[in-house]
N, C-alpha and C positions, 0 to 999 in steps of 0.2 A: 713484131712477131705475131703471126696469125695464131689464134686460139681455136683448137678443134672442138667438136661437139663433146667428145669424151672428157676433155679438160674442163668443160662447164659443169660436169656432174660431180656430186660430192664424194663419190667413191665408185668402186665396181659394183654394179647392181645386176642381179640375175634372178631368174625364176627357179624356184625349187619345186620338186615334184612330191617330196615327202620329208618328214622330219628325220634328219640324220645327223649324228654328231660330227661326222667328217666334213659336213658342209657348213657348220656353224658352231659357235662356242656358247650360245645362249639362244633360247626360244622366247620370242615376245608375243604374249597373248593379250588381246584386248576385249574379246567377246566372252560373255558368260557361258555361252554354249561352246565348250572347249572340245578339242579332238578326243575321240574315244579313249585313247590311251592315257589321257590325263584326267578324265572325268572322276575316277575314284579318289585321286589325290586331292582334287579341288573340293570335292564334297566333304572330304575329311577336314580340311582347313575350315570349311564353313561351320562345322559342328562346334568349334571352340573360338572362332574369331568372327565376331559380329561385323567387324569393319572390313572383311576380306574383299567384298565386292564393291568397296567404295574408296580404297586407297591403293597406291602402287606398292607391290611387294616383290621381293626377290628371294627365291628358295631353290632347293635342288630336287629334281625328280629322279629317284634312284631307278625307277623302272626304265626311263629313257637314258639315264646316266648323263643328264644335261641340266644345267641351271635354267630356271624359268623366271622371266620377268612378267608379272601379271599387272596390266594397267587397265582396269575395267572401264568400259564405256558406261557412263553414268546412267541411272535409271531415267528413262525418257518420259517427258510429259508431252502433251499435245503441241507444246510450243518450242520444243527443241528442234534443231536441224542437223544436217550432216556434219556440221563442225564438231559435234561431240565425238565422232570417229576420228577426225583429224587430231583433236586434242589428245585423245587416248593414245593414238599411235605416236605422237610427238613425245608424250610423257614416257612411253615405253622405251623410246630411243634414248631419252635423257637418262633414265634410270640404268640402262645397260651400259652407257658410256661412263657414268659415275662409278659403276662397279668394276670397270676396267675391261670390259669385253670389247673385242675388235671385229667379230664377224657374226653379228646378230641375224636371226631369222625372224621375220615378221609374219605371223599367221594372220592373213587378211580375212575378216568375216564377210558374210553376205547378209544384206539387210533387206527384208521384204518392204520396209518402210521408205528407204532411201535407194533409189535406183542406181545412184552413182557412188555408193559408199565405198566400193573397192578402190576406185580411182582416187577418191578424196582421202581414203585411209593412207594410201601410198604417198600422196602429196604431203600429208601430215608428218609422216616419217621423214621424208626428204627435207622438209622445212627444218627439222630439228638438226639436220646434219650440216647446215650451212656454216661456213667459216668466213668471217669478214676479209675482204680483199687485202687490207693492210696487214693483217696477221698472217695471211698466206704468203705475202711478199716478204715480210720482215722475218718470219720464222717458218721457212719451208717445211721443216719437220712436223709442224703443227697444222699443215694445210688441210689435212683430212682428219675428221674426228674418229672415223673407223676405217678399216681396210676394205671390208666387203659387206654388202647387205643382200641377204637372200629374201625373196618374196614368195610366199606360199599362198596361192589363190586357187580355190577349188572351182574353177570354171574353165571351159574351153577358150574363153577370151583372155586368158591370163596374159599371154604374150602381147596382145594389142593393148591391154590396159596399161601394162608396164611401159610399152613404147610411148603411148600418149602421155603418161605421167612424166617420163624423162624429157619429152619435148616441152612440156609446160614448165617443168622445173628449170630447164636451160634458159627459158625466158625470164623466169622469176629470179634466177641467179644474176643475170645481167642487171635487172632492175635493182636488186639488193646491193650489188657492187657499186653501182653509180649512186643510188640513193643513200647508201650508208657510208660511202667514202667521205673522209674529212674534207674541209674546204680546200686544202692544198693538194691532197691526192686526187680529188676529183674537181679541180678547177676547170673552167670551160675548156681550155685547149687540151688539157689532159684527158678530159672526157672524149674529146675528138680522137685522140690517139687510141684510147681504149676501144671506142666504137669501131675504128678502122681495123683493129685487131680481131674483134669478135664478129664483125659483119662485113668482112672484106669482100665477099662475093656480091654484095648488094650495091646498087647505084648510090653514090654518095657525093654530095656537094657541100662545101663549107663556105659560109660567108662570114668573114672576120675583118675585112678592110673597113676602117672606121668611116671613111667617106661613103662607101657603098651602104653601110648601115644607116648612116644619117639621111641618105637620099631615099632609100627604099623601105627602111624599117625605123622611122623616126621615133616612134614610142619606145622601141627596144633600145635605140641609140641614147635616149634620154636616161634610162636606167643605167646604162653602161658607162655613162660619162665619168663618174668618179673612179670606177674600177679600171677604166681604160688607161689611167695614168700609171698603173703598175703593170708591167709587162706580163707577168705570170697570171694576172687576174683578168686580163682582157676577155670580153665576151665574144661569142660566136653563135651562129645559128647553123645547126647541122641538119641538112636535108637528106632523107633516105627515100628510096623508091623501089618497089617491087612491081614488075610488069609481068602479068600472067602469060602463059603460052597460047591461050585460047581467046576468042573475042570476049571482051569485058562485059560482065553482067552487072556489077556494082563497083563503086569506087569509094574507098575509105581514105579519109584525109585527117590525120591526127597531129595536133599541136600540143606539146608538153611544156609545162613550166619548169625550167631548169635553173632556179636561183641557187647558186652554189653556196652562198652564205647571205643571210638577210639581216643586216644591222638595223633595218627600218629606214635607212638613208638619213636624210636631214631630220625627219620625224623619228629620231632614233628610238629603238626599243630600250626602255629603261626598266629599272626595278628587278634586274636579274632574270629577265625572260628571254634573253638572247640564246641561251643554251639549247641545242637541238636545231638551230636554224640552218645547219648544213644539210638538214633533211628537206629543205624547201625545194629540192630538185627532184623529188620523187615522182612528179608528174612526167617530166622528160624521161626519167629512169624507166617508168612504166611503158612509155611509148617505145623506148629502145628494146625493152623486153618483149613487147608485142611484136615488134619487127623481127626479133630472133625467132619467134614462133611462126610468123609468116614465112621466114626464110627456110624453116625446116618443113613446114606443111606444104608449101608451094601450091596454094590453091589455083585451080585451073583457070578461073575466070573472075578473080577478085583483084582489082588494081589497088595498091596501097601506097600512099605517100605519107611521109612523116616529117615533122619539123621539131627539133629539140632546141629550145630557146635557152641557151646556156649563158648565164650572166650573174655577176655578183652585185648585190645591192649594197655598195660601199657608201661610206660617208666621208666627205672631204671637201676641199675647195671647189671641185668641179661637180658636186652633187646637183642633180635636179631638185627643184624645191617647189613647194606649194605656191600656188598663184601663177606659175608659168602657164602659158597657153602654147600648146604644141599641136600641130596639124598632123593627123594620122595619115597613113598611106591612102586611106579611102577619102581623104580631104575633109575630114571632120575635125573642127577645132575643139580641143579638149583642154579645159582648165584643170591643172593638177590640184587635188585637194589634200592629198596625204601621200608622202613618198613611201609609206609602208604598204601601200596598195599597188606594189610594183608588179605583181604577178599578171594582172590583167593588161598591164602596159606592155610587158615583154612578149605577151602571146598575141596581141591584137593584130599587128601588121602581118605576121606569118599566117594567121587565120584569114586575113584579107587577101593575101596572095593566093591561098588555096581556093578562096571563093572566086577570084579572077580566073584561075586555071579551069575551074569547073564550068564557068559561064562561057569563056572564050572557046574552050575545047569541047564544049557540049558533052562533058564526060557522063557516061551512063550512071544513073542512079547515085549521084554523089551524096555522101554523108560526111559532114565535117564534125570534128570533135576537139574540145579542149579538155586537157586532163591536168589537174593541178591540186597541190596542197594549198588551197587558196585562202580559206577563212577559218578562224576559230569558231565562227558561228556554226559551221557545219559540224564540228565536234560536239557542240552543245545541242544542236538540233537532233542529230542522229545517234550520237554516242560513239564510243570507241569501237572500231571494228566494222563500221558501216560506211560505204561510199554513198554519195548523193548524186542522182542523175536528174538533169533538167533539160527537157526537150524544148526546142523552138516549135512554132505552130505546125510546121511541116512534119517534123519527126513525131510530134504529139499525135497528129492525125494518123500517122502510120502505127501508133501504139508501141513505139520503140522503147521508151524508158521502162514501161511495164514488162516488156519481153526481157530486157536486160536484167530487171529485177528478178523475174522468175528463173532465168538462167543462173544468175548469181546465187540465188537461194538453193538451187539444185547442186551447185558445185562449190559451196562453202565460201562464197564472196558476196555477202548480202548487200543490197542496195535499199535505200530509201528513195522515193520519188518525190520531187518537188515540181511545182508548176509555176510558170511566169504569169503575173498579173499586170494590168495596165499601170498600176502605181509603181512597180519596179522600174518601168521606163521613165515614168514621171519624175522619179527621185533623181535621175541622172540628168534631167534637162538643164540647160544653161540658165544661170540666174541673172546674168547681166548681158548687155549688148556686146558682141564680140566673141562669145563662146557658144558652141552648139551644145556640148554636154560637159558635165563635171565628172572627173575621174572617181572621186570618192568624197565623203564628208571627212571631218577631222576626228571622228570617234572610232574606236576599235569596232570590228564587225560584230563582236560579242555584245556590244551595247547599241547596235543598230537593228531595228526591227527588219526582218527579211534580209539579214546580212549575208546570206550565201546565194540568194536569188538575184540581188541587185547586180553583182559583178557579171552574171550571165547576160542580163539585160544590157549592161554596158558593152560587152563584147559584140552583141548584135548591133548596137548603135554605132560603135566606133569603126566597124568594118563594112557597114552598108548592107549587112545580111538582112536587115529589115525590109529591104526591097525585093527579097526573094522568098516571100511568104506563100501561103497556100493558093492565093488567087493571082500570083504573078505569072509572067510568061515562062519563067525558069525557077520553079520552087526548088529550094535547097534545104535538105535536112541538116540540122545542127543539134548536137547534144553537149552540154557542158557537164563534166564530171568533177565533183569536188571530193578529193580523197584525203582531206586533212585528218579525218577520223579513222581512216582504214589503212593508210599506207605506212605510217611511221609514228606510232605513239612512243615518243622518246622516253626512256633509253632502250626500249625493245628493238630488236632487229627489224628493219623494213620488211614488209610482207610481200611486196610485189603486186599487191592489188592495184587495179581491178583487171589484170591482163587475162586471167583464166576465164572470167565471165565474158570479157570482150571476145576472146578467141572462140569460145564455145558458141557465142551468139552469132558472130560474123564470119567465121572461117569454116564452120562445120555444116553450113547450109548451102 
């Protein structure tokens, strides 16, 4: 059953022209500079409540004959960013829902400091309205948290801001559905069915035959070996493609890690750390969400290809194990060091395929990406809420990661930027005759210096991308994005990061 754009939205959302009781049952205010008709009331509260501008409150305005939820934007320092508006908007929705209101109106402020505050404020409100897919399916009556959301924005661009927010939210919703679905609801083949329903108009190809996977995607097939013994857990690679109507200016090729459950494999996760490992598919989920945004925006001259590498890292008699030597699609002999480093394994061959397509097809301005909840080291390095971007030499020369960082900062999806060093590649070099590179050492990434940079180097080495550097005949840009700290800090809802930053960087120019 195909899912329409409206069905991807959390509720009916519309623009309001003024505050009116007939259009809402509560007004949500987040800015201290309130509408004129509320100024006297707010100033009165400030005379006896010193916490009025620092906590969320709910009260009645007799002048408007309407309840008010006030969720103030915190007092800003030089180091705050636009996320303060997003958080305030989300808290206002949360308070309105807890109070039992069903048709809130959000008064969106304008900020002189943050040029995209209106869009980000609306995105913050929509974020709070998300309902997990399994709750929507199990209890249809609870599929929507509110009936209607009115947006009051004092700008001639109000309609375009709302339209943009809804397109971005539709992509984030798909990312949350896939990323947050449990290991059975969003098993690899059920992700395929979901994608086919939400992106039915897009070119789609599924690779799931075990012999084809072994022949063409041997590293992926190794991870899939144990899961393949259980029919409902069998892995697949989902390819999506958008072909623009005009001559292609640039080509985006995205590979997402879609590990539907990560036991660690034979190097099993012990000590109670397996909870939340159904979120290890948030990279592929983000790629799917990005393709939804592409499908809605339909850029004139940007060609986009995507690979969702959906696999379960199971443990069993057929598990791949440390010390195996597996030859990648690129012909690189790889010794397995740790089966819990499965993310780089499941993505490498699809990344190699895209490299081949770029070279053989001489695709215009190709830029390859891997997006993954890859390492605990990324969480420690950057902290919760931050993605990490790592460019290869070609993308680095183009200044891509810094551009992505600036865009993410402007739209509430911040990035840290890491760089590759020679020792990241040296770390992966084979240690004995018969192996070209090693997949990983046997320590967690959190106890490995440069634990999130080394996998990026591995992906370059395992795919032959190193032969397409700045001085090669066909340079190829490549960026690895580790979203372990930004996409799914369990048990919070998945965020959909980094698709807003990616869309604003690559689809709006």
